C-alpha positions in Angstrom: 7.7 -21.0 51.1 6.9 -24.3 52.8 3.3 -25.3 52.3 2.7 -23.1 49.2 0.3 -24.9 46.9 1.1 -24.3 43.2 -2.0 -25.1 41.2 -1.3 -22.7 38.3 1.4 -24.8 36.7 1.9 -28.5 37.5 5.6 -28.3 36.4 6.6 -25.9 39.2 8.1 -27.3 42.3 7.6 -25.2 45.5 10.9 -26.6 46.9 13.1 -25.1 44.2 11.5 -21.7 43.4 14.0 -18.9 42.7 14.3 -16.6 45.6 15.0 -13.5 43.5 13.7 -12.9 40.0 14.9 -9.9 38.0 12.9 -8.8 35.0 13.9 -6.5 32.1 10.5 -5.4 30.8 11.4 -4.7 27.2 9.2 -4.2 24.2 6.6 -1.6 25.2 7.5 0.8 22.4 7.5 -1.9 19.7 4.3 -3.3 21.0 2.6 0.1 20.5 4.2 0.7 17.1 3.0 -2.7 15.8 -0.6 -1.5 16.6 -0.2 2.0 15.2 -0.3 3.5 18.7 2.0 6.1 20.3 4.8 4.8 22.5 3.2 6.0 25.6 0.3 3.6 25.1 2.8 0.7 25.2 4.1 2.0 28.6 0.6 2.1 29.9 0.0 -1.5 28.9 3.4 -2.5 30.3 2.5 -1.1 33.7 -0.7 -3.3 33.7 1.5 -6.3 32.9 3.9 -5.5 35.7 1.0 -5.6 38.2 -0.2 -8.9 36.7 3.2 -10.4 37.1 3.6 -9.1 40.6 0.3 -10.9 41.5 1.5 -14.1 39.8 4.7 -14.0 41.8 2.9 -13.4 45.1 0.5 -16.3 44.3 3.3 -18.9 44.2 5.2 -17.5 47.1 8.2 -15.8 45.5 10.3 -13.7 47.9 11.7 -11.0 45.6 11.0 -9.6 42.1 13.0 -6.7 40.8 11.5 -4.8 37.9 13.6 -2.6 35.6 11.3 0.4 35.5 13.5 3.3 34.5 17.2 3.2 33.8 19.9 5.9 34.1 20.1 5.7 30.3 16.4 6.4 29.8 16.9 10.1 30.5 18.2 10.2 26.9 14.7 9.7 25.6 12.6 12.6 24.5 11.4 15.1 27.1 7.8 14.1 26.4 8.4 10.4 26.9 10.5 10.9 30.1 7.8 13.2 31.5 5.1 10.6 30.7 7.1 7.9 32.4 7.6 9.9 35.5 3.9 10.7 35.7 3.1 7.0 35.1 5.4 6.1 38.0 3.7 8.7 40.2 0.2 7.5 39.4 1.2 3.9 39.9 2.6 4.5 43.3 -0.5 6.4 44.3 -3.2 4.2 42.8 -1.8 0.8 43.5 -1.1 1.0 47.2 -4.3 -0.8 48.0 -3.2 -3.6 45.6 0.0 -4.0 47.6 -1.8 -3.9 50.9 -4.3 -6.6 49.7 -1.6 -8.9 48.6 0.9 -8.1 51.5 3.5 -7.0 49.0 6.4 -4.9 50.2 7.6 -2.1 47.9 11.3 -1.1 47.8 13.3 1.0 45.4 16.9 0.8 44.0 18.6 3.4 42.0 19.8 7.0 42.5 16.8 8.4 44.4 18.4 11.9 44.7 18.4 12.1 40.9 14.6 11.9 40.6 12.0 14.7 40.8 11.2 15.5 44.4 7.5 14.5 43.9 8.7 11.0 42.8 11.1 10.7 45.7 8.2 11.5 48.1 5.9 8.9 46.4 8.6 6.2 46.7 9.3 7.0 50.4 5.6 6.9 51.2 5.1 3.5 49.4 8.1 2.0 51.2 6.9 3.3 54.5 3.3 2.1 54.0 4.3 -1.4 53.0 7.5 -1.9 55.2 5.9 -4.5 57.6 4.5 -6.8 54.9 6.1 -10.2 54.8 4.9 -11.6 51.5 6.6 -10.8 48.1 8.9 -7.9 48.0 8.7 -5.9 44.7 11.8 -3.9 44.1 11.4 -1.1 41.6 14.6 -0.2 39.8 14.0 3.5 39.1 16.8 5.8 37.9 18.8 2.6 38.1 22.1 1.5 36.5 24.2 -1.4 37.6 27.5 0.4 37.1 26.0 3.5 38.8 25.0 1.4 41.8 28.6 0.0 42.1 30.1 3.5 41.8 27.8 4.9 44.5 28.6 1.9 46.7 32.3 2.5 46.4 31.8 6.2 47.2 29.9 5.3 50.3 32.7 3.1 51.4 35.2 5.9 50.8 33.1 8.4 52.7 32.5 6.1 55.7 33.6 7.5 59.1 37.0 6.3 60.1 38.0 5.1 56.7 41.1 7.2 56.3 43.6 4.7 55.2 43.5 4.3 51.4 45.7 1.2 51.7 42.9 -0.8 53.4 41.6 -3.3 50.9 38.0 -3.1 49.8 36.3 -6.5 49.9 33.2 -7.9 48.1 31.4 -7.8 51.4 32.2 -4.0 51.8 30.7 -3.4 48.4 27.6 -5.6 48.8 26.8 -4.0 52.2 27.0 -0.5 50.6 24.4 -1.2 47.8 21.0 0.5 47.8 19.4 -2.5 49.5 22.2 -4.4 51.3 20.0 -7.3 52.2 18.7 -7.9 48.6 19.8 -11.4 47.7 21.6 -12.2 44.5 19.4 -12.8 41.4 18.6 -16.5 40.8 16.6 -16.0 37.5 16.9 -13.0 35.2 14.2 -12.7 32.5 14.3 -10.3 29.6 11.3 -10.0 27.3 11.2 -8.4 23.8 13.7 -10.6 22.0 16.9 -8.7 22.9 19.7 -10.7 24.5 21.7 -8.4 26.7 21.7 -7.2 30.3 21.5 -3.5 29.6 23.3 -2.5 32.8 20.7 -4.3 35.1 21.8 -5.7 38.4 25.3 -6.3 37.1 26.8 -7.4 40.5 23.9 -9.4 41.8 23.4 -11.3 38.5 26.9 -12.8 38.4 25.5 -16.3 38.6 21.9 -15.7 37.5 20.2 -18.1 35.2 19.2 -16.1 32.1 16.0 -16.5 30.1 15.3 -14.4 27.0 11.7 -14.3 25.7 10.7 -13.0 22.3 7.4 -11.9 23.7 7.0 -8.1 24.0 6.4 -7.1 27.6 2.7 -6.0 27.3 1.9 -9.5 25.9 4.0 -11.4 28.6 1.6 -13.1 30.9 1.3 -15.3 34.0 1.6 -18.6 32.1 4.8 -17.6 30.3 6.2 -16.3 33.6 5.6 -19.7 35.2 7.0 -21.4 32.1 10.2 -19.4 32.5 10.4 -20.4 36.2 9.9 -24.0 35.2 12.9 -23.6 32.8 14.9 -22.3 35.7 14.0 -25.4 37.7 15.2 -27.7 34.9 18.7 -26.3 35.1 21.6 -27.3 37.3 23.3 -24.4 39.0 27.1 -25.0 39.6 28.4 -21.6 40.7 31.8 -22.5 39.1 32.1 -26.0 40.5 32.6 -29.1 38.5 29.4 -31.0 37.6 29.8 -34.0 39.9 30.0 -31.7 43.0 26.4 -30.4 42.4 24.5 -33.2 40.7 23.3 -34.4 44.0 21.8 -31.0 44.8 19.4 -31.3 41.8 18.1 -28.7 39.4 17.2 -25.1 40.4 19.0 -25.3 43.8 21.0 -22.4 45.2 
């Protein structure tokens, strides 16, 4: 990120940007209801906002942004809404490839890929393949994702690994981390949730252990670039201690990792 010029918000310091930002994009349905619209219209607007925030992140040189697109719990919604969301994901992955190319954004996915419709699996694989060599921002799409589910699947991968026959062998944190969907995905530095709710909703449970949390009352379709930068500025004003006593980290400054 050295040499990045941040002209969009004078309060942002290029030296202490979060490496990984996770976003729970909440409030689409309520946004639509407030306007007398069907819920699906809120999801359409929310998708536009996701693209805007991806561009905002790329413009300041962020490395990773993970977007909570569709959770393992979202299957409980009506068949009509689930079908609409699957189609929206399909259209986005097809229509926005040029956007990702133009901005050198790499696309990756976390979540239970095998549990998605075959057409969506194909779309995801093609988007990942098409953008795999891009070195700018990495957008991670959490689709059919649950934090607990990812941990369970990681443990099952460890249990099924060739040569692991001795159940007495201790499983380490490193074993679990290396068995996640994207083993090289760094821990979350800043986790943002829009829509006024204050909970994690099973999002990146393991990787958010020491994340700085910011909760916005803004409904996701109204969440814009300037509020995003404001939330990053809030992150930079905090002192991250990772369990240490204050005097051991004061010299490191705010927003450091």
